[in-house]
N, C-alpha and C positions, 0 to 999 in steps of 0.2 A: 868674251864670256857673256856679256849682256845680250849681244845679237844671237848667240847660241841658245840662250834661255828663251828668248822671244820665238825663235824657230821651233824649239821643242814644244812650246805651247801650241803652235799650229799643228805640228805633227801628231800631237796626242789629244786633239780636240774631241775625238769620239770615245776616248777611254772610259769616261764615266757613264756613257750611254750603253755600254756593253752588257746586256742582260743575259742571265743564265739561270735556268730553272732550279739548280741546286744551291743557289746562294742562300745562306742561312737566314740572314736578317731581312732579305727581300726589300732592300731599299734602293736598288739600282735604278728602278724606273723613276725615282724622284731626283736622282743625283745630278741630272744635267743642270739643275739650278744650284748655284754656288751660294752657301751661306757663311763660309769662312775662308779667308785667305791668310796664310801665315808665312811671314818672312822669317825663316829660322835657320839654324845650322850655320857654322862658321861665324862670320860677323856681318850680317846684312846691313847694319848701320853704316857700313862703308859706302853704301849707295847714296847718291845725292837725291834730293827731293824730286828733281826732274826724272831721274832714272826710275825711282819708285813709281811715279805716276805713269811713266811709259809702260812698265810691266803691268800695272793694274789696268790701264786702258787696253792693252793687248789681250789680257784675259777677258775683258768685257766684250771684245770683238768676237770671241770664239765660244764664250759660255754665257749663259743667262745668270746674272748676279742679282741676288735679292737686294731690295732697297736698304734693309737693315743688316747687311753682311758685316760680320766681324772681321776687321782687317788688322792683324797684329804684326808688330815688328819687334823682334828680339834685339835687345841692346844691353850695354853695360854702363854703369855709372860714369866711367871715364869718358864716354862718348856724349854724354848729355849736357853739353854746354848750352847756354841760352840761345845762341845763334842756330845750332842744329835743331833744337826743339821748336823754335819759331818757324824754321823752314819746313820741318816735318808736319807742322800744323797746317801747312798749305797743301798737303797731300791728302789722299783718301784714307790714310792710316788713322784708325780711331781707337787703337788699343796698343799699349806698350807693355812688353814683358821685360822686366829689368832684373838682370842676374846679380843681385846684391850678395847673396851667399852668407854674409855675416857682417855685423856692425863693429866687429873687433879687429883692430889692426893686425894683431898676432895671427888670427885665423886667415886673414886675407893674404898675408905674406907666406904662410904655410902652403896655401893653395896656389901660390904664384899668380895671384890676381893683379891686374894692372891698376885697379882703383884703390883708393884709400878709404879708411873709415869715415873721414869727413865727406868724401864724395858720396858714399853710401847714404849718409844721413841727409845730404842736401838734395840729391837728385829727384826724389819723389815729390817733395814740395815744389821744386822748380817745374817739374813736369805738370803738376796740377795747376800751377799758376799760369802756365801757358795756355791751358784750356783743355787738357786731356782728362776726361772723367773716368775712363776705363784703364786702370793701372793694376798690373799684377807684378809681384816680386817673388824671387826664389830665395829660399834659405836652406842651409844644410845643417843637419845635426849629427851627433856621434863623431864629431871632429876630435882629433887628439887635443887634450887639455881643455876641451869644452865642458866645463862643469855644468851641473844642472842649474845652478844659480845664473850662470852666464847665458845658458840657453833660454831660461825664463826671461832674462833681460832682453835678449835678442827679439823674442816674441812680443814683449811689451812695447818695444820701439816700433815694431812692424804694425801692431794693432792701433797705435796712435797716429799712424800715417794715413793720408787720404787715398787708401787703396780699397778695392772691392774684391780682390782675389789674391790668394796666397798659395804658393806651391812649396812644399817642404820635403826634402829628400834626405835619406840616410846616406852618409858618405860611402862612396864606392871608390876603390883604388884602381885607377886605370894603369895598365902596364906601360912601361917606357915613359913614365912621368917622373918629375923630380920628387914628388911625394912617395911614389912607389919605391924609388931608390932609397929614400930616407927610412922607409919602413923596413926594407930589406937589410939595411945597414944598422937597424935598431936605434936610429937616431930619434925616431918618434914611435909611440905605441898607439895602436888603434884600440879604442874602447871595445869591450866584449859585448856580446849580444844582449846581456841583461842591462847594461848601461844604455845601449841604444834603445831598447824596449821602454825603459823608464822615460827617456826623453820623448819618445813617440807618445807615451801616455800623457805626459805633460802638454804636448802639442795638442792632442785631442781635447783634453780637459779645458785648457786655457783658451783655445780658439772658440769653443762653444760659449764660454763665458763672455767672450768679446763679440759675440754675435755672428760668428762664422760657421757656416754649415759644411761639414765634411761630406762632399758628394762623391769623392773617390779617395782611395787610401792616402794619396799625397796632395790632394787638391781641396781647397777650402774657399768659400765665397760668402760675401754678405748679400742679403736681399735677393737671393736667387740669381745672382750674376754669374751663372755657370759659364765657363769658357766653352764656346761652341767648338773650338778646335779640339780641346781635350775631350769634351763629351762625345763628339763624333767618333774619335778614336776608340775610346773605351766602350762605346756602345756598338762597335763593329760596323760603322758606316764606311762607305767608300771614300777614298781620298786619292788625289793625284799629286805626286811629288815631281817637281821640275828642278833640274840642275844636277851637277855631279854628286854622287852618293845618295840622291833622293830616292825615297821608297814610295811605292804606290800599292794600293790594295783595293780590290773591287768585290770582295765577298767570296770569291772562289779562286783567286790567285794573288800572289805577291809578286812584285816586280821592283828591282833596284838597279839604279844606274851605276855605271863605272865611276870609281872615285877619282881617277886621274883627270886633271883639268884638260890637259892637251888632248888626251884620247877622247874625252867627251866632246870637245869642240870639233875635232876632226870628223868624228862620226856624224854629228849633227849637221855639219857642212855638207856631208854626203847624203843628207835627208834620211839618216838612219838613227834610231834611238839605241844607244849603246847600253843595253840593259840585260839582266838575267831574269827569267820568269820561272816561278814555281807554281804549278797548278796544285791547289789544295784538294786532298781527298776528303770525303765526308767525315772520316775520323779526325783529320786535321782541322776541318771547319768546326767540329764539335769542340775539340780541345781549345781552339782559338777563342771560341765564344765563352767557354767556361773561364779561361784565364783572364779575359778582359772584363766581362760583365760582372763577375763575382766581386771585383774590386770597387764597384760603384754602388751608390744608394739605390739604383734601379734594379740591380741584381740579375739573377738568372731566371728567365721567364720560361715556364714549361711549354707555353704555346709556341715559342720559337724553336725549342728542341723538337717539338712534334713535326716541324717542317722537314727535319732530317729523317724521320721515321721512328717507329716504335722501338727499334733496337737502342737508339740513343736515349730516348725518354726512360726506358726501363733500366738501362745501365746507370743513368743518373740517379734514379730513385733508389736503386740497390745500394749505391755508394754514398748517398747523401744522408742516409738514415743514421749512421754512426756519428756524423758531424752534428746532427740535430740533438742526439743524446748527449754529446759532449758540450752542448751549448756554444758551439763555434759558429753555427749557422742558425738562422731563424726563417720561418716560412709564413707568408701571408698571401692569401688569394693566389696560390700557385706561383708565387715569386719568392725566390730564396736569396737572402742577403746575409752578409757576415755580421755577427755580433761584435761588440767592442773588443771582446777577448779574441774573437776570430780574426780581426784585422791585424793582430800581431803575427798571425801565421798564414796570411793570405796566399802566398805562393805555395806553401806546403799543402794547404787544403786543396787548392786548385790541382796540384800535381796528383793528389790522391784520387781526384775525380776524373783524371785523364784516361782515355782509352790508349 
């Protein structure tokens, strides 16, 4: 698998240089310079320090990497023993994304997580002690039996930790999981939308008091430590995904690799990238831009809509007016962002603006 990943990096070294005049955000001409590398999906912490360095060195052979590139590794609390952290500090990885989800044992068992509440509490201080200054954690709200009081306590613990970034997501039930089965058999009850909305409001209010800026619906940071990885995605910039199931985007097309490991390796060994490509129409580019940018503090910029033509700018103005009247959206200097109330209905508002 590792050799196949290295080979795909070589096969796709020109992907981010592929310019196209209909690209909406027009960043392709800059994207040959890499400013974020993200080891995610599955369990990348299974890689050894030497293997991580091998991949990063191989990327550096085929792409220009910024001196201050953000290099993130996704991991879980049960992986973060002192030996692994110390070995990881010898790599080029400079940011850890830790999937804590909750500091309550009951919640972790319900989600079938491998780590304990004790591990969740200990892993961030241990990570900081080893020398990592860029740490982000994930939490989940609207869990079964997660009261508002317990959610507030989860957040209080998070805010007291040495982190500069926090991602919080509303629970989604994935099919064919143990939790989905328990919901189906009515062993657990999922909170209603009003309960989830109240926990989201608590998140926004308390994070602001703790000095965290909400720069995207689910993402918060201190001292402008925006995740480059997250920001690039939500602002519609190009990215190249390597490995089974990996997705790529270059402004005018989406591409995703086959998910089967054996099929992936076989095709790569034949010097073929086993992927499916979808060319985005101007309408799809417009919808994609609305969906992603509206979620951020940077909002929808009319100047970018103009690149697609008057039809899209006019359509947007015709449909955004009602959202302005409802105070779901606000406008400043031809940039439209969601109000606090609008953030509760972000997906619905975006859908209403779609062509």
